[in-house]
N, C-alpha and C positions, 0 to 999 in steps of 0.2 A: 502492500498498499504506500501509495506516494505522501510524502508532508506536508502539500499543497490540498491534498485529497481529503485529509482527517483536517485539517484547517477547516474548511468548505463543509465539510458535514457536521462540526462541532456549531459551524454559527448557522445552520439550517433552520426554518420555524416550523411547525408543526403544522403547516398548513397547504391548501390544496394548491397544486401550480404545474408545471413541465422545468426537468433538468433537462441540460445536453451535456453529455461527454464529451471530451477533446482530445486528440491526442498532443504531443507535443510540438507540430508543425500550426496548431490552431485547426485543425480540419476536425469537423463534429463527426464522432463516431458512430452515436447512435442519441436517440430522440425516446422521450417517455413522458409521462402524466404518471400524478401522482396525488393522494387523497391526501396523504400527510408527507410532504418532500423529504425531513429528514429521518423518518424509517424508511421510505423509500428505498434513496440514495443509500442506506446505511448498510441496507438488506444486501445489495450487492456485495461489501466486502468484509460480510463476516462468515466467516468459516463453515461452510454448507456444502453437501453433498450432489444438491438439489438444483445446481446452476447448470443451465444449459451450456455442453461444448461451444457454442458458438458465443456466447456470452464470456466466458472463461478466456477464450483467446483475445475477445476484445479488452477486458478489463486489463491484461497482461499491457494494453498500449495507451490506456488512459492515462492522463497527464494532469488534466484541473477537470471540473466539475462546473459549468452554469447552470443557474437557476431561475426561474420565472415564477413568482407567485401571481396566482389568479382570487379571483372572486369565491370560484367556485369548481366544482371537478367537471359540470358541463362545460364551461368557460378554456379548464386546462383540456378536453378531450377535441376542443376546435384549436387551441394554440397549437398542439402537438400535432394536429393533421397540417396545419397551416406549415409546418416547420418541415414536419417528411416532406412534403410535396415540393417545397422551396429548396433546400438543401442536399434531400438525396442520399441518405447517411448509410455508409457500409453496412451496420449492421441491423438494422431495422428491416422489418417485413415490408416489401415494396411489390405494388399493382403497375403495371402499365395503363398508364390515363389514354383510355378513349377519348377523342377529341370531342364526338358528337354522336347521341344515337338517331336512327331515322324516325320518322314518324310517317303519321297518313292525314294528308290537309285535305279540307272541306275549305274551298274557297270563300270567301265575300261577296261574292258578284251576285248579279242579278240571277243568271245561271249557273251556280255555283261547280266548281270541277273539281274532281276528285284527283291528286296526285300523292307524290313520294316527295318527301321533304327532308332537308338536313340542315342545321343551323341555327340562326337566330329565330324566335318564334314574332311572329307578326301579329297584333291584338285585331286585324280587320279580319282574319281568317280563324278556323278551327280547326282544333289538332287533337290526332288521337293517337296515343302511344304513351312512351317510348318503345319501340318493336327493338328485340336485340339482334336482329341482323334485315338487312335489306330486302331478302329474300322473302321473308316474313311478313314486309309491308306488301311487295308484290302479289304475292299468294292474296292476301287480303282484300287486294283491289281488285284484281283478277273476280273473285269471288263477289263484291259489291256491284259489278259490272253486270256480273252475270245477274243477279237477283235485282237488282235496283234500276240499273241501265242507267248509270250516271257520268255523264261525258266527262274523259281523261285529258281531250286534244288541248293544247295551248291556246291560248287567248287568241293572239295571232291568226293562228288555225281557223280557228271558230269564228272569229269575227269575217273572215275574207269565204266562208263555205258558200256556195251556190246550189248544192245538191245533197244529200246523205252522203256519210262517208263508209266504206266499207263495216266497220261497228255497227252502225245502224243494221244494215244487212245480215250481220250475223245475230243478232238479237241483242248487241251489248252495248246499246246507245238508245237512246228516244228521240235523237237526234233535234233538238233546242236549237242548234244553229240555223236552220229553216223553217223554223216552224211549226214540227210536226207534232208539238208537244204543248199543252200549253201552259202558263207559267205557273199555275197553280197545282197542276199535276205535277210538274218536275219539282215545286218545293216542297209536296208530298211525299215525292220520290227521297229525295235528299234527308226531309225528316224522318223517315223510317231508316233509311240507314246510318242516322246518329244514333239514332234510338237501339239499333243493331248493336252499334259499336260501343253504346256505352252498356249493354247486358241486359238490357230492355227487351228480350225476345218477344217474352208473351202479348207485351205491349205493340208490337211491330205485326206479329201476326191476326192479333186481333184487329190491326186498322187495316190490314190488307183481306180479312173475312169480309168486312164492311164493304171496304170496294168492291170486293169481288159480286156482293150479293145487289148492290145498286146496280152494277154494272150487267148483271142477270136480269133483273128487273127490268129494265129497260131495254132486255131483250139485245144489248152488244155484247154479245158472247165470245168474238175472239177478244176483245177485251177482259172479258173475266176469264177469260182461258189462260192471258199472263198472270191476272193474281193467283189464280191457281199454282200456277208452274213454279212461282216466288214462294206461295205457301210451301211448296212441297221440298223446295230448294233449302227453305231455311230447315226444317223440321230435319232435313238429312244432316246438315251442319251440325246441329243441335244433337242428333246420335253420334255423332263422329268427335266430341269432345270427350277426354278420357274422365275427366271430373268436371262437375258445373258448379261456378260459385252462384251467389246472389247479386250478382252485378257490381262484385266488388274488386277494388285495383289492391292486388298484395303481388311484393316480391316474396321469392323463397330462394334463400340462402343457405347452400350445402358445403361441407368440406367433406372431399375424398383424399386416399392416401396410399401411394402405393411405392415400395422400395424405395423412398426419399424423394419422390416426385409429390408435390403438392396441388390439387386441384380444386379451384371453389367453382361450383355450379349456381348461376344466377338464373334463375325461374322467373319469367314475366307475366302476371293475371292480369289482366284488364277488360272490364268491364265484364267479369265472370268467364271470359275467353281466356286460353292457355296460347297467349301468342308466340311462345318460344322458348329457349334458351340459350346462355352463352357462358364458355368457360372460360377465366381467367389463372394463370400461370404464376404465382408471387414469386419473388426472391426472398432469399434470405429466409425461407417457412420453414427448413428441411428437420430443424429441430424443435419446429414450436406446437404447439397444442393446437386442435378445433376451435377452442373459445380462442386464444390470439389472433390466428388466420382471420375468423369470420370477422372480431372486431376490428380488427385494422382495414380490411374490406369496408365495413359498412362505413368509418369514418373517412376512406379515400374517396370511396366513390359517390357518396350520397354527397358529399360538400361538393362535389364536380356535377352531379345530376340531378334530376327531379326528383322527388321524396312520395312514395307512396303513402296512402293512411296506416298499410298495414304492410309489417315486414316478420316474417316468420323464418329464424334463424335455426341451423342446426346444431347448437351447442350453450354450453348452458353460461353463453356473457353476459356482462352487468349491465342490465337492460335500463333501469332510470336513468342514470345519465347518458346513456345515450338519447334515448327517448324523448328526455328535455332537451338536448342539443339540435336533434331533426325537428323536434315540434317548432322550434325558436325560426332554425331557417326557412321551415315550411308554411309557417302562420297558423298554422292548426295543428290539430293535433295527430301525432303519431304514435302507434301502438307495438311494442316489439314483441312477439310472442317464443318462447322456446321449450312450450310445452305446447302444441296446435293440436286440435282433433278436428273430427269430421275430415270434409273437402281438403283443408289444410295442411293434415296429419297425412294423405294421400299425395298430395304435392311435394309434402317434404322428403316422402321416401321415394318419390320417384328421382328428385334433387339431388338426394345420396347417392343414386344408384349408378344416374348419369355421371357423379362427380367421380367417384368409384372407376368407372369404365374412363374418364376423361385422362385418369392420371395414369392407368392400365397401358392405353394408348400410346399417351405423350411415351411412358418409359422404351414402349417398344419400339418407338420411332426412334428414341436417342439411341438404342441400343443398332439398330440398323445404322443409322448415321455414323457412330465409335467405328463399328465394323467395319463404313466405307472408307473412312479416313484411314485405318491401319493398314487396309489393304492400297490406298494410294502411297501411306508411308512408303511402305515395302518396295511397290513399281518405282517409286521414283528416288529408292534408297536416301530416304530423308530422317532426321532423327526422331524417335517418339512423341521428344516434345514437343514439333512443330504442330501447329494448329491454326496458324491461322492464313487464310488463304483470299485475295485480293484477283478480281478477275474484271477485264475492260475488253469493251467492246466501242464501235464506232457504227453511226447511225445516220445516214442522209437521204435526200432524194433530189438523185442529179446535180449532185454538190450542194442542194439549198440546205440552209439550216442545219447543218453539220454539229452533232452531239456525241458527243461520250462519255460513258456510263461506267464508274465503279461498283462493282456490288462486294460486299465483304461477309463471308462464312469464318466463325470463330467460334470455339466452345460448342461446335459439332452441330451450330445452325446459324440460317443466316441473319444477317445483325441488319436489319432495313434500316435502324436509326443512324446506321455508318455508311450508308449510300449517298453517292455522289454524280449529279450531273455535272457534265462541261460545256460550253457554248464554245466552239472550236471556232476563232475569228481570225488568228495570223496565218493560216494556211490558204492555197487556190482551195478553189472549187473543187471536189470532186478526190484532191490529195488524201488516198487513208493513209498511207506511210507518214506525209506531215500531220494529220490529225492525231495520230498514234503516238508520233514523235513531241508534240505540245502536252498532252493530256498528262503523259509519263513524266515529263519535266516539271508539270505544275504541281504535280500531285507529292513526286520524292523527293524534290526540294524545299517541302515543307517539313516532309517529316524526316529530313537528314538537319534539318533545322530542331528536331527535338519538337515537334508540333503535331505528332501522331507515331501510331505505332507502327513498326517495321515489319511487314509480311515476311510469315517463311516462304511464298511459294505465290506468283505471279501467273498467271493466265492469262496469255492472248487470245481473241478471237481472231483467227488468222493465219497466214500463211509462212513460209520464209522470209519475205520482204517485213513483215509484220515484226516479228522474232527477232530478225537483225537490228531491226530501228530500236526494239526493247533492249535488247542486248548493250548496245549502243549508249542510250542512257544511263542505262545500270553503270557501263564502266565510268563513263563520265562524273557520275554522284556518288560512287567508289561504295556502291551496294554488291558487292562480290559474293556476300552469301545469302542473297535471297535468290532461291531456285524460281529460274522463267520456264515455262512452257508453254508453245503455240498449240492451239486445238485447232486442227483443221478439218473442215466438212468433208464428211464420205461424199461417193459416186452419189447424184443424185441427192444429196442432203440427208441421206438415210441415214435414223438413229442408229448407232452402232458400228458404222461401217469408219468414225472419226481415226485421224492419225493425230498422234503426239508427236511435236518438234522438241528438241530439249539441245541447249548448246554441250558439246562433247558426243552427244549421238550421232554415230554416222549414219544409221538409218533410221526413219521414222519405225515409231512406238506405236504400235497396233494392236490391243487387246479385244477378248474374246468381247462377244455382245452381251453377256451375262455378268462380266468380271465389275466386283461391286466400285472400284478405282474407277472405272470408264461410267457408271451410274451414279457417280458421286461429281465428276468432272461434267456429263449431262446436265447436271441439277445448275451448278453455278453457272455455265455456260450460258442456259436458258435463260437464268433467270437475267442475266447481264443483258441479253441478246433484248430480253421485253423491256429490260426497263431503261435500254437508249432508245428503245422505237415509241418510248413513253413521251421520254425526254423531246426526241427529234417532232414528234407529232403535235407537242404543246408550242416548242419553238416556232414551228412552222404555222401553225394556227395563228399566233400571236403576230407574226409577219403578216400574215394575210390579211387579217381582219382590218389593221389599219392600213387605209388607202393610201399610197405613194402621190395618189392628184392632191391631197392637201399639201403636201411639200412643194406642187407646182406654183409659183409667182404666175398670177394673172390669170387662175384658177380658181373662183369663190364656189360658193355652195349651190347655188344656181345652175353654172355651168359643172360643175364635179356633177349634181342630181342628171341634167340632160345626158349627159354621156355615159353614165354607168346606165338610165333608162334607155337609149339607144341601142347599148352594146350587149345590155342584159348581165351587164355586171363587170367585174374587173378582169376576169378572162377574158371574154369579148373584147373588152377595151384594148388588151394584151396584144390580140389579135388582127386589130385594124389597121388598115396602111394610113397614112398621110392622107392621101385621097379624101377616104371615108370619114375620116376626122374633122376635116376640112368642111364637111356638109352636115357637120352637125350646128344648131343654128346657136349663132354667138362666139363660133369659134373662127379666129381667121386662118388664113393659110401658115401666116407664120405664127401663128398661136398653135396651129396642129403641130409642124414642124418641132416645136420644142417639147409639147407632150409627149410626140413620138418618141423623141430624143432621151428625154427623162425616164421613160417607162421601158426603155431598152437600155 
């Protein structure tokens, strides 16, 4: 125990608050909260065998302890969560932060639109969710289209239709764009959809039965048949539900473990409907109990995302302070149940099963990845400590908007947070060798200067030319210890026929199709290719969306509008001759020549 730590502990109050354990460099190792700061911090340094191995290792690095006193345990929970998010301490349980969850939106227009939404919420519209993934939103939209036939088209399409689209013909839309449904009937369909999403299925069915009865009494039998089909579809949906709530919004949180892999399964129930589930895999949770893991998840997750009225936890967490904190954040009462019954108990059992499956599947995937990496180490005669692989690819369209991509594989997994795009500007269009030289130079100059980790292996998507360029850059920068391999595409680009080129190899290395090392190389190479194309398309789209006409002197808004209308857009304008440009109203021969030369 360090003397300054002893001095700090002796001066701590018996009050609630947050403590931070720091090493000699001032880095925060761990953040915790306590109802009694003095008792909690002192307990770490008392001789007892109940401390987890992770915490024992941490305590050997602690040089001092900092504390902040709070007014209540709930306030300490909030401060602890904010500090963990900001500081990301090495020994705290950490969950990856999902930026936003998808929602289903019913717009506030005269004829509301049903759509997919992700991001900030607009008060003018009505939102349902959140959903655990985009697939669940799209599945729900398809269901509502089939039953209630609400439009999903964008407003620009809706405002310019002159006849019904294909969705109307296949009975997925009532075609409000061309007036084939009255505003009152369409509003009724939208209201029914809203009631269904809120879990009021019985009320929706009763409304449809009334409308069917009225239609049949008026001898409008085709309309009555539509309502009959809607009722039947809704009843089938209700039968498909594993368990049915009573219109309640509930989140179910369960924890599963398998050989050191910890998985948290989050189930979302909205309006009594099971919207799906999502798995989370925390860091630094190997030796933590389910109570610690779920409490950490509740704190880190719900301070970033919406809080439902009910939360079911699959462990005996300290619910009262969490309930107080979440209720204050939500502006309404939030209840946390740790001993559920009825439907909630069935949901929790299902979540616990899925959490165990998630941990088991991840363990199997991890074992596969480790076997692949070991096979690659053996093939390339690399040391067993070699873990970090970086792969480069270049993407462009006929030399336009060239983008290079770097993806990183480390700790037996692709590290998406370390991916990088590089806009290539210093070479001629279509010069793949120059592009590869630029990206490698830009990336590894920084790494040599100490601004990143040196990889154990660098993969280049290309042939002998790209390999020679990479070898030259590495020799120039003094990276002689980094293994370098070029991945040559096989005949007709067929998977399994790739060849590996490396400095010092007289002949290309060709592995069997089922070789685990080849599978790992393909996985990393394909990810680099996908990421490069993504970056290239984004850059190309950005360049094409900003019209170069805006930069030509003498071409104002009216002339731009006439030119684009005459030739049907920028592509048609690029194909026009000087004579054709001069025929546009307001464009002289001199200005036409200027426009032509600027565009080309």
